[in-house]
C-alpha positions as CSV (number, residue, x, y, z in Angstrom):
1,M,-36.0,-8.4,-8.4
2,N,-36.3,-6.7,-12.2
3,L,-32.5,-5.0,-12.9
4,K,-31.5,-3.1,-15.9
5,D,-28.2,-4.6,-15.8
6,S,-28.9,-8.6,-14.2
7,K,-25.0,-9.0,-14.8
8,L,-24.4,-6.6,-11.4
9,L,-26.0,-9.5,-9.4
10,R,-23.2,-12.2,-8.9
11,N,-23.6,-15.2,-7.0
12,R,-20.1,-16.0,-6.7
13,A,-16.6,-14.6,-5.6
14,Y,-14.2,-12.4,-7.8
15,I,-10.6,-14.1,-7.1
16,D,-7.6,-13.0,-9.0
17,G,-9.6,-11.9,-12.6
18,R,-12.0,-14.7,-12.5
19,W,-15.3,-15.5,-11.0
20,V,-15.1,-18.9,-8.3
21,E,-16.6,-20.8,-6.3
22,A,-15.9,-21.7,-2.8
23,D,-12.9,-24.6,-2.9
24,G,-15.1,-26.9,-1.0
25,G,-18.2,-25.8,-2.9
26,D,-20.4,-24.8,-0.1
27,R,-22.6,-21.9,-0.6
28,F,-25.1,-20.2,2.0
29,P,-28.4,-18.5,1.3
30,V,-28.6,-14.8,1.0
31,T,-32.5,-13.6,2.1
32,N,-34.4,-10.7,2.2
33,P,-34.9,-9.9,5.9
34,A,-37.9,-7.3,5.0
35,N,-39.8,-10.7,4.0
36,G,-37.3,-13.3,4.2
37,A,-37.7,-14.4,0.5
38,R,-34.3,-16.2,-0.9
39,L,-32.2,-14.2,-3.5
40,M,-29.5,-16.2,-4.0
41,E,-27.1,-18.6,-2.8
42,V,-23.2,-17.4,-2.8
43,P,-20.2,-19.2,-1.9
44,D,-19.1,-20.0,1.8
45,M,-15.5,-18.3,1.0
46,G,-12.9,-19.4,3.7
47,A,-9.2,-19.0,5.0
48,A,-7.9,-20.4,1.6
49,E,-9.7,-18.3,-0.6
50,T,-9.4,-15.0,1.3
51,R,-5.0,-15.8,1.1
52,R,-5.4,-16.2,-2.4
53,A,-7.5,-13.2,-2.7
54,I,-4.9,-11.3,-0.6
55,E,-2.3,-12.5,-2.8
56,A,-3.5,-11.5,-6.0
57,A,-4.3,-8.3,-5.1
58,H,-0.6,-8.0,-4.2
59,A,0.7,-9.3,-7.3
60,A,-1.5,-6.8,-8.9
61,L,-0.1,-3.8,-7.1
62,P,3.0,-3.2,-8.8
63,G,1.2,-2.9,-12.1
64,W,-1.0,-0.4,-10.6
65,R,2.1,1.2,-9.5
66,E,3.7,1.8,-13.1
67,L,0.5,3.4,-14.5
68,T,0.5,7.1,-14.3
69,A,-1.3,9.6,-12.0
70,G,-3.6,10.3,-14.8
71,E,-4.0,6.6,-15.7
72,R,-5.4,5.9,-12.3
73,A,-7.2,8.7,-12.0
74,A,-9.1,7.9,-15.1
75,I,-9.6,4.0,-13.7
76,L,-11.2,5.3,-11.2
77,R,-13.5,7.9,-12.3
78,R,-14.7,5.3,-15.2
79,W,-15.8,3.3,-11.5
80,Y,-17.5,6.5,-10.1
81,E,-19.3,6.5,-13.5
82,L,-20.4,3.3,-13.7
83,M,-21.5,3.4,-10.4
84,L,-24.0,6.4,-11.5
85,A,-25.3,4.8,-14.3
86,N,-26.1,1.8,-12.4
87,E,-27.4,3.5,-8.9
88,Q,-31.1,1.9,-9.3
89,D,-30.0,-1.3,-9.9
90,L,-27.4,-1.2,-7.1
91,A,-29.7,0.6,-5.0
92,A,-32.4,-2.4,-5.5
93,I,-29.7,-5.0,-4.6
94,M,-28.8,-3.2,-1.7
95,T,-32.8,-3.4,-0.3
96,A,-33.2,-6.6,-1.5
97,E,-30.2,-8.0,0.8
98,Q,-30.7,-5.6,3.3
99,G,-34.3,-4.6,4.2
100,K,-33.2,-1.2,4.2
101,P,-35.4,1.5,2.5
102,L,-34.9,2.0,-1.3
103,A,-34.3,5.9,-0.7
104,E,-31.7,5.1,1.7
105,A,-30.1,2.7,0.0
106,L,-29.5,5.0,-2.9
107,G,-28.3,7.9,-0.9
108,E,-25.6,5.4,-0.2
109,V,-24.8,4.3,-3.3
110,R,-24.2,7.9,-4.0
111,Y,-21.9,8.5,-1.2
112,G,-19.9,5.3,-2.0
113,A,-19.4,7.2,-5.1
114,S,-18.8,10.2,-4.1
115,F,-15.3,8.9,-2.2
116,V,-14.7,6.6,-5.7
117,E,-15.0,10.4,-7.6
118,W,-12.7,12.5,-4.7
119,F,-10.0,9.4,-4.8
120,A,-10.1,10.3,-8.9
121,E,-9.6,13.6,-8.9
122,E,-6.9,13.4,-5.7
123,G,-5.3,10.6,-8.1
124,K,-4.3,13.4,-10.5
125,R,-2.5,15.3,-7.7
126,V,0.9,13.0,-7.4
127,Y,3.3,15.7,-5.5
128,G,5.0,16.2,-2.5
129,D,8.0,15.2,-0.9
130,V,9.2,11.6,-1.1
131,I,10.6,10.2,2.4
132,P,13.2,7.5,2.0
133,S,11.9,4.3,3.2
134,H,14.2,2.2,5.9
135,G,14.4,-0.8,3.3
136,S,15.0,-1.2,-0.1
137,D,11.5,-2.8,-0.7
138,K,9.6,-0.6,1.4
139,R,7.6,2.4,0.2
């Protein structure tokens, strides 16, 4: 597969800010269903890795909460821009791993990016009522 940015195609899982292998080192193949070609192998993650990913996301939430609405919106906006800048490569990856037509994959990338853009714009608008929680550790 010829990609403009080969770093978009990863064969590891992103957990807690690092690209990692499965704990046991197990991997499984990813094949193109249209022609059976083997694209790569990826880590066969399990419950332990899933727990670590959830714990890392939970630990990252306070830092995200401390960002202003504008800062969060800027991060989401940048993600949206990167999706569009790399839409051809992302669509090619989807086509290879799913066997769907390239035009359909490109439409799906653009459709997904539109949601990121929408949330980036909505993220700027932090207003409304704050309803007290029933517990001090809840929002």
